C-alpha positions as CSV (number, residue, x, y, z in Angstrom):
1,M,39.1,4.8,-98.5
2,S,40.5,1.7,-98.4
3,L,44.0,0.9,-98.9
4,V,42.2,-3.0,-98.7
5,G,40.2,-4.4,-101.3
6,P,41.0,-6.3,-104.4
7,R,43.2,-4.6,-107.8
8,L,43.6,-6.0,-111.5
9,S,47.0,-5.8,-111.4
10,C,48.9,-5.7,-115.9
11,L,51.8,-5.5,-117.3
12,K,50.7,-2.2,-119.6
13,S,47.9,-1.1,-117.2
14,S,51.4,-0.2,-114.7
15,G,51.8,3.6,-114.8
16,P,51.8,6.4,-112.5
17,R,48.7,6.5,-110.8
18,F,49.6,3.5,-108.4
19,S,52.8,5.2,-108.2
20,R,50.7,8.6,-106.9
21,V,50.2,9.7,-103.4
22,P,47.8,12.2,-102.0
23,S,49.5,15.1,-100.8
24,H,47.2,15.8,-98.3
25,L,47.6,12.9,-96.8
26,P,50.9,13.1,-93.4
27,R,53.6,11.6,-93.4
28,T,54.0,8.4,-92.2
29,V,50.0,7.4,-93.8
30,S,52.6,8.4,-97.8
31,N,55.8,6.4,-96.7
32,F,53.2,3.2,-95.8
33,S,50.8,3.9,-99.6
34,R,53.9,3.9,-101.5
35,H,56.0,0.7,-100.4
36,I,52.6,-1.0,-100.5
37,L,52.6,0.8,-103.9
38,L,55.4,-0.7,-105.2
39,Y,55.5,-3.5,-103.6
40,S,52.3,-4.2,-105.8
41,R,53.9,-2.8,-109.5
42,S,57.1,-5.0,-108.7
43,S,54.8,-7.6,-108.8
44,A,52.2,-7.6,-111.0
45,R,54.7,-7.6,-113.7
46,N,55.0,-11.8,-113.6
47,L,51.3,-12.1,-113.3
48,P,49.5,-12.3,-116.9
49,C,46.7,-9.2,-118.0
50,G,43.6,-10.0,-116.1
51,T,44.9,-12.1,-113.1
52,V,43.0,-9.9,-109.7
53,T,45.1,-10.2,-106.9
54,P,44.1,-9.2,-103.5
55,F,46.0,-6.2,-101.9
56,L,46.3,-7.8,-98.5
57,T,45.8,-11.2,-97.8
58,T,44.9,-10.4,-93.9
59,S,40.8,-10.1,-93.6
60,R,41.1,-6.7,-90.5
61,T,40.6,-4.0,-92.6
62,F,43.6,-0.5,-92.3
63,S,41.1,2.7,-92.6
64,I,43.0,6.6,-92.7
65,W,39.3,7.4,-90.8
66,P,39.3,6.7,-87.6
67,F,35.2,7.4,-87.0
68,S,35.0,4.4,-89.8
69,K,33.6,1.3,-88.9
70,S,35.5,-2.5,-89.8
71,S,33.9,-4.4,-92.2
72,S,33.8,-7.5,-91.0
73,P,34.3,-10.3,-93.9
74,E,31.8,-12.3,-95.3
75,P,32.3,-15.9,-93.9
76,S,33.5,-18.5,-95.6
77,S,32.1,-21.3,-97.0
78,P,32.9,-24.9,-94.3
79,P,35.1,-27.1,-96.7
80,E,33.0,-30.1,-97.7
81,P,33.2,-33.6,-95.7
82,I,35.5,-35.7,-98.2
83,E,33.9,-39.1,-98.9
84,L,35.4,-42.5,-98.2
85,P,34.4,-45.8,-100.4
86,E,33.3,-48.2,-98.9
87,I,34.9,-51.4,-98.5
88,S,33.3,-54.6,-97.7
89,A,34.5,-57.9,-97.1
90,A,33.6,-59.7,-100.2
91,S,36.0,-57.1,-101.9
92,L,39.1,-57.8,-99.6
93,P,40.8,-60.9,-101.0
94,K,40.3,-64.4,-99.1
95,E,43.6,-64.7,-97.8
96,T,43.4,-61.2,-96.0
97,L,40.4,-62.7,-94.0
98,L,42.4,-65.8,-93.7
99,E,45.2,-63.6,-91.9
100,S,43.0,-61.2,-90.0
101,T,41.1,-63.9,-87.8
102,A,43.8,-66.4,-87.5
103,S,45.9,-63.5,-85.4
104,A,42.5,-62.3,-83.9
105,E,42.7,-63.1,-79.9
106,P,39.9,-65.2,-78.4
107,V,38.0,-62.4,-76.5
108,T,38.0,-64.2,-72.5
109,K,35.7,-63.8,-69.5
110,L,36.5,-62.5,-65.5
111,S,35.0,-65.3,-64.5
112,D,36.4,-68.0,-66.3
113,S,39.8,-66.6,-64.8
114,L,37.9,-67.1,-61.2
115,P,38.8,-70.3,-59.1
116,E,35.9,-72.4,-59.9
117,G,33.4,-72.3,-57.0
118,L,33.9,-68.6,-55.3
119,D,30.9,-66.5,-55.3
120,L,31.5,-63.1,-57.5
121,S,28.9,-61.8,-55.5
122,P,29.4,-62.7,-51.8
123,P,27.1,-61.3,-48.7
124,V,28.7,-58.5,-47.4
125,D,28.3,-58.1,-43.9
126,L,28.2,-54.5,-41.5
127,L,30.7,-54.0,-39.2
128,P,28.8,-54.0,-35.0
129,A,27.6,-50.7,-33.9
130,D,29.1,-50.9,-30.7
131,L,32.0,-51.1,-32.7
132,V,31.9,-47.7,-34.6
133,D,30.6,-46.2,-31.9
134,A,33.4,-46.7,-30.1
135,A,35.5,-46.0,-33.3
136,V,34.1,-42.8,-33.5
137,N,33.8,-41.9,-30.0
138,S,38.1,-42.8,-30.5
139,S,38.2,-40.1,-32.5
140,I,37.4,-37.6,-30.3
141,L,40.8,-36.1,-28.9
142,P,40.5,-35.2,-24.4
143,L,39.8,-31.8,-23.5
144,Q,42.7,-29.4,-23.3
145,Y,43.4,-26.1,-21.4
146,G,42.2,-23.1,-23.6
147,D,40.2,-25.1,-25.8
148,L,36.2,-23.6,-24.5
149,A,38.3,-20.6,-24.0
150,S,38.4,-20.7,-28.4
151,L,34.2,-21.5,-28.2
152,G,33.6,-18.5,-26.3
153,L,33.1,-19.9,-23.6
154,I,35.5,-18.2,-20.9
155,S,34.2,-14.9,-19.4
156,Y,34.0,-13.5,-16.5
157,T,30.4,-14.3,-15.5
158,P,28.9,-17.1,-13.3
159,A,28.5,-18.9,-16.6
160,G,32.2,-18.2,-17.8
161,L,33.9,-19.3,-14.3
162,V,32.0,-22.9,-14.0
163,R,31.9,-23.7,-17.7
164,W,36.7,-22.8,-16.5
165,S,36.2,-24.6,-13.5
166,M,34.8,-27.2,-15.3
167,E,37.9,-27.8,-17.7
168,L,40.4,-27.1,-15.1
169,I,38.8,-30.1,-13.1
170,N,38.3,-32.2,-16.8
171,V,42.3,-31.7,-18.1
172,S,43.9,-31.8,-14.5
173,S,42.5,-35.0,-13.3
174,G,41.5,-37.0,-16.3
175,M,38.2,-37.8,-14.7
176,S,35.6,-39.0,-17.3
177,W,32.7,-35.8,-17.7
178,F,29.9,-37.2,-16.3
179,W,32.3,-37.6,-12.9
180,T,33.9,-34.2,-14.0
181,I,30.1,-32.0,-13.4
182,V,29.8,-34.0,-10.1
183,A,33.1,-33.2,-8.9
184,G,32.6,-29.7,-10.5
185,T,29.3,-29.1,-8.5
186,L,30.2,-30.1,-5.6
187,L,33.7,-28.2,-6.0
188,W,31.0,-24.6,-6.1
189,R,29.1,-25.9,-3.3
190,L,32.1,-26.0,-1.3
191,L,33.2,-22.6,-2.4
192,L,29.6,-21.1,-0.5
193,L,30.4,-22.6,2.1
194,P,31.3,-19.4,5.0
195,V,28.6,-17.9,2.8
196,A,26.3,-21.1,4.2
197,I,27.5,-20.4,7.4
198,K,27.4,-16.7,7.9
199,T,23.2,-17.6,6.7
200,Y,22.7,-19.9,9.4
201,R,24.6,-18.1,11.9
202,F,22.3,-14.6,11.3
203,S,19.1,-17.0,11.0
204,S,19.4,-18.4,14.0
205,R,19.7,-15.1,15.9
206,V,16.9,-14.0,14.6
207,Q,14.4,-16.8,15.6
208,L,15.2,-15.2,19.2
209,I,14.5,-11.6,18.5
210,Q,11.3,-12.8,16.0
211,P,8.5,-12.0,18.0
212,E,9.6,-8.0,18.4
213,V,10.7,-7.8,14.6
214,K,7.1,-9.5,13.8
215,S,5.4,-6.5,15.4
216,I,7.3,-3.5,14.9
217,M,6.6,-4.9,10.9
218,D,3.0,-4.9,11.7
219,R,3.1,-0.9,13.4
220,M,5.2,-0.3,10.0
221,L,2.5,-0.6,7.8
222,V,0.1,0.4,9.9
223,A,2.1,4.2,9.8
224,K,2.8,3.3,6.2
225,S,-0.8,3.7,5.6
226,E,-1.7,6.2,7.8
227,K,1.7,8.2,5.9
228,N,3.4,8.7,9.3
229,L,6.4,8.9,8.0
230,L,7.7,10.7,11.8
231,E,6.8,6.9,13.4
232,M,7.5,5.5,10.2
233,S,11.7,6.7,10.9
234,K,11.2,5.3,14.7
235,L,10.4,2.5,14.0
236,Q,13.1,1.8,11.9
237,Q,15.5,2.8,14.4
238,D,13.8,0.4,17.0
239,Q,14.6,-2.5,15.0
240,L,17.5,-1.7,13.5
241,K,18.9,-1.2,17.2
242,L,16.6,-4.5,17.8
243,Y,19.1,-6.4,15.2
244,K,22.3,-4.7,16.7
245,S,21.1,-6.2,20.6
246,V,21.8,-9.2,19.4
247,G,25.0,-9.3,17.2
248,I,23.6,-9.4,13.7
249,S,22.6,-6.7,10.8
250,P,19.3,-6.5,9.3
251,L,21.3,-6.5,5.9
252,G,23.2,-9.8,6.9
253,G,20.2,-11.8,5.3
254,L,21.1,-11.3,2.3
255,V,23.9,-12.4,1.5
256,G,23.4,-15.9,1.2
257,P,20.8,-14.5,-2.1
258,V,23.8,-12.0,-3.0
259,F,26.1,-15.2,-3.7
260,Q,24.2,-18.6,-4.3
261,I,21.4,-17.3,-7.0
262,P,24.4,-15.4,-9.3
263,V,26.0,-19.4,-8.6
264,A,23.7,-21.4,-9.4
265,L,21.8,-19.7,-12.1
266,G,25.2,-20.0,-13.8
267,M,25.3,-23.9,-12.8
268,F,22.5,-23.7,-15.1
269,I,23.0,-21.4,-18.0
270,G,27.5,-22.1,-17.8
271,L,26.5,-26.4,-18.2
272,K,23.6,-25.7,-21.0
273,K,26.0,-23.9,-23.4
274,M,27.6,-26.6,-23.1
275,C,25.7,-29.1,-23.8
276,E,23.7,-27.7,-26.4
277,L,27.1,-26.2,-28.3
278,P,27.6,-28.7,-27.8
279,V,31.5,-29.4,-26.4
280,A,32.2,-32.9,-28.2
281,Q,34.5,-34.9,-25.5
282,L,30.3,-33.9,-23.6
283,T,29.0,-36.7,-26.1
284,T,31.3,-39.2,-24.4
285,S,30.1,-39.6,-20.6
286,G,32.7,-42.4,-19.6
287,L,29.4,-44.3,-18.6
288,D,27.4,-47.1,-20.3
289,F,23.9,-45.8,-19.1
290,L,24.2,-42.3,-19.8
291,P,26.6,-42.3,-22.5
292,D,25.5,-39.2,-24.7
293,L,25.2,-36.2,-21.6
294,T,24.3,-33.4,-24.5
295,V,21.3,-34.6,-24.9
296,A,17.7,-35.8,-23.0
297,D,17.9,-39.0,-21.0
298,P,16.9,-41.5,-22.8
299,T,16.3,-43.6,-19.7
300,G,14.0,-41.9,-18.0
301,L,15.5,-42.0,-14.9
302,L,16.8,-38.7,-14.5
303,A,13.3,-36.9,-13.7
304,P,12.0,-38.8,-10.6
305,A,15.5,-38.9,-9.4
306,F,15.1,-35.2,-9.5
307,A,11.7,-34.8,-7.9
308,V,12.6,-37.6,-5.5
309,T,15.5,-35.4,-4.8
310,L,13.3,-32.0,-4.3
311,F,11.2,-33.3,-2.2
312,W,13.7,-34.6,0.3
313,Q,16.4,-31.5,0.3
314,M,12.2,-29.3,1.0
315,T,11.7,-31.8,4.0
316,V,14.8,-31.9,4.8
317,T,15.9,-28.6,5.1
318,A,12.4,-27.3,7.5
319,R,12.3,-29.9,10.1
320,D,12.9,-27.3,12.8
321,M,10.9,-24.8,12.0
322,D,8.0,-23.6,13.7
323,I,5.3,-23.6,11.8
324,E,3.1,-21.3,14.7
325,K,5.6,-18.2,13.8
326,Q,6.3,-18.9,10.1
327,Q,2.5,-20.2,8.7
328,G,3.5,-18.6,4.9
329,M,6.5,-20.3,4.2
330,A,6.3,-23.2,5.7
331,H,3.1,-23.8,3.6
332,V,5.2,-22.0,0.2
333,M,7.5,-25.0,0.9
334,N,5.3,-28.0,1.2
335,M,3.9,-26.4,-2.4
336,L,7.7,-27.1,-3.3
337,R,7.1,-30.9,-2.7
338,F,4.0,-31.1,-4.2
339,P,3.0,-30.4,-6.4
340,G,6.3,-29.1,-8.1
341,A,8.1,-31.7,-7.9
342,P,6.8,-34.0,-10.1
343,L,5.5,-30.8,-12.0
344,I,9.8,-29.6,-12.7
345,A,10.5,-33.1,-13.3
346,L,8.1,-32.9,-16.0
347,F,9.6,-30.2,-17.2
348,M,14.0,-31.3,-16.8
349,T,13.3,-34.3,-19.0
350,Q,13.4,-31.9,-21.9
351,L,17.1,-30.1,-21.2
352,P,20.5,-32.6,-21.5
353,S,21.3,-35.5,-19.0
354,G,24.4,-34.0,-17.9
355,L,22.1,-30.2,-16.7
356,V,20.2,-32.9,-15.3
357,V,22.7,-35.2,-13.2
358,S,24.3,-31.0,-12.1
359,V,20.9,-30.3,-10.9
360,I,20.3,-33.4,-8.9
361,V,23.2,-33.5,-7.4
362,A,23.2,-29.6,-6.2
363,G,20.2,-30.8,-3.9
364,I,22.1,-33.5,-2.8
365,A,24.8,-31.2,-1.3
366,T,22.6,-28.8,-0.6
367,G,20.0,-31.7,1.8
368,L,23.5,-33.1,3.5
369,Q,24.3,-29.4,4.1
370,S,21.2,-29.3,6.0
371,L,21.0,-32.4,8.1
372,L,25.7,-31.2,8.9
373,F,24.0,-28.1,10.1
374,R,22.0,-29.5,13.0
375,I,24.5,-31.3,14.8
376,A,25.0,-29.7,18.6
377,V,28.6,-29.8,18.6
378,V,29.8,-28.2,14.6
379,R,26.7,-25.4,15.8
380,R,29.0,-24.7,18.7
381,Y,31.9,-24.8,15.9
382,F,31.2,-22.4,13.7
383,D,29.3,-20.3,16.4
384,I,25.7,-20.5,15.2
385,L,22.9,-21.1,17.9
386,P,21.8,-23.9,19.3
387,L,18.2,-25.2,17.6
388,P,14.8,-23.4,19.8
389,D,13.0,-25.8,20.8
390,V,9.5,-26.1,19.1
391,A,6.1,-26.7,21.6
392,G,4.1,-27.5,19.1
393,R,5.0,-29.2,15.4
394,K,7.4,-29.5,13.8
395,G,8.3,-29.3,10.0
396,L,6.3,-28.8,7.5
397,P,2.4,-29.0,7.4
398,S,0.7,-31.9,6.3
399,F,-1.3,-31.4,2.6
400,K,-4.7,-31.1,3.4
401,D,-3.8,-28.6,5.5
402,T,-1.3,-26.5,3.3
403,A,-4.8,-27.1,1.0
404,I,-7.2,-25.2,3.2
405,W,-4.2,-22.2,3.8
406,V,-4.4,-21.9,-0.2
407,R,-8.3,-21.7,-0.6
408,N,-8.5,-19.4,2.6
409,W,-5.5,-17.1,1.0
410,W,-7.4,-17.3,-3.0
411,R,-10.8,-15.7,-1.1
412,E,-9.3,-13.4,1.3
413,Q,-7.4,-11.7,-1.1
414,W,-11.0,-12.2,-3.3
415,D,-12.9,-10.2,-0.6
416,Y,-10.3,-7.4,-0.6
417,A,-9.7,-6.5,-3.9
418,R,-14.0,-7.3,-4.0
419,S,-13.8,-4.5,-0.4
420,Q,-11.8,-1.8,-2.3
421,A,-14.0,-1.9,-5.5
422,D,-17.0,-1.6,-3.4
423,A,-14.7,1.6,-1.6
424,S,-14.5,2.7,-4.9
425,K,-17.4,2.8,-6.0
426,N,-18.8,4.8,-3.6
427,R,-16.1,7.4,-3.3
428,G,-17.5,7.9,-7.2
429,G,-14.5,5.7,-8.8
430,P,-11.6,6.8,-9.3
431,P,-11.1,11.1,-10.3
432,R,-10.9,11.1,-14.6
433,R,-8.6,13.2,-16.6
434,R,-8.9,15.8,-18.4
435,L,-8.6,15.6,-22.3
């Protein structure tokens, strides 16, 4: 049952049926209904009979039944628009029209207020490209301590230590990044100098026992093929005694690769990551012909410079090599000169110019180091034995000799593989595994 709805109120119809409240309703609802009914009786006395009055003026309904749905009232129709009468100029008095036209101010254009001869669309001159580049470069702040660490580039790996050294050199000295890379590369070559001295000392003593070492290695291969473990153990003891006779250890030849290879890889990977990230300061190298170190060389000069450096480095390093005793090594180094140097230089054209600069500086430093340790006074100071006198030709062989050696080596490998295949065929092939 709903307490909201229109009701016909009449002076004479105010009887006990309006004041009666069902007794089964709760006390709160009964009191609420009694107050509403009494209010409606008192307000209905002043209305004429037959007047329809709303019981409540709100649009919401109140129901005692908790599960009843509220009925939304019908939307009222929108008010009709008010039509204003059209006022024409003919219906206005003549005096009103004259006053309105006299009071109106004349409309002036912006061009009329400007001085005569002024161009309203002048040509726009853009700033020169060098000024724009200078403004952009000047907005890059210098590198500070901890900047590379915030980028996640500093760690205890060889690459992380190389990046830390570059940051230390650049911030402490204030040099441009081109010279920072040069100085950092030379610093790491200097730190590897004790390792290089130990390597030169080892190689100078090994040359004294090279024929005996070669004989022991050949006999060890034969014993290995025959699976003669006793003979192999005896030959290893003889080799150890031979190394001790000249004051070196058989593992002394591993000192150089163990330290030099991680540093070389750290320089390559560390600078490559800095250029590819990139570190913003590397975009200003400090040189006009190589302005950005994070991109490939725009001049095309670094790749040929690298090829020439590698060719010269291999030539200087193997200047005193005995070809008769180390034929394989000599021909491999000769192949690094050609075609190795041009092919690697072609690969270097795709790398950032800052990384290529580091590789070139490292190659030049290695070549100069080889020339330094050829001096007798320097070798004597660092306890390195003098260079041996080679009766035959010293240095690397000719490219023609290397081509003949490669061809003969290929034929030997082919014949060996064919002989192994024929021997396996004669034995009935390898044993088949049962399923």
